[in-house]
N, C-alpha and C positions, 0 to 999 in steps of 0.2 A: 493358512487361512485363505479363503477364496470368497470373492464378491459375486453374488448371484445377480441375475437381471432384476429380480424382485427388490433387492437392496438398492440397486441403481435407481429403480423407479421410485422407491421410497424417498431417497435423497433428492431426486428430481422434484418430487411432490413438495417436500419441505422448502426447496428453493424456488418453487412456483415455476418450474420448467416443464415444457411439453417436449418429449423426446420421441422420435420415430423409433421403430423396431431396430433399424440399422444403427442409429445413434446409441441406443441402449446397449446393444451388443458390443459396439466399439468402446463405449465408456467402461463396460464391465471388463473387457480385455485390458484396457489401459490401466484401470485400477488394480487389476490382478498383477500386471507387470510391475507396477510401483510397489506392491506388497512383496513380491518376490525379491525385488532389489533391496527393500528394507530388511528382509530376512538375511540376505547376503551381507549387508552392513552389520547386522547384529552378530555375525560370526567373527568379525574382526576383533582382535584383542586390543583393547584400548586402556588396559590397566595402568600403563606407564605414561599416559598422555594427560597433560594438564588441561583442564577446561579452558576454553578460549572465549573471550568477549567478542573478538573480531578475528576473522580468518587471516587478515593481513594487518600489520601495524598501521595505525592512522598516521598520515604524513603531516598533520598539523595545518591542513589547508584552510582551516577556519581562522578568521581574524580574531584578535583579542576583543573581549567584550569590555569596551571602555566608553565612558560617558563623553559625549561631544556637546559642544555648545549648540543649543537649540536655534532654529531659524527664528528671526524676528518676524513680526506680524506682516510687514510690508513684503519681505522676501518670500514668505510662504504664499502670499496671494499674487505675486508678480506674474507667474506663468499660468494662472488659473484661466480656463477658457471663458468663464463668466463669474464675476465677483462684484459685490458691492463694497462699500468701504470697510466692512468688518468680516464678511463671511464669503465662503464659496457658495455659488448658486448652482443648484442641481435641479433636474427635472422633478416635478411633483410625482410621487409614486403612491400616495394615499389620498383618496378623494374625501 
């Protein structure tokens, strides 16, 4: 399978891109090299390989999802740059 310049221009049109002649030729070449590599990968025998969810095993870097005590009202407003007694004050965005 080979990507033509017309196909590159069609995809560029869908993506709302304007490409120069040089960019069109370069992208067509890049896409063709990608397809050639995919053909090479398709020739590899993977019949004995289990499907993977991740290439490497996750190391458990995420913390446990556990409920914590919520901040009380005064603590939440303590470091606010501008607050009244009950709320954070923010600049008005709707007129």
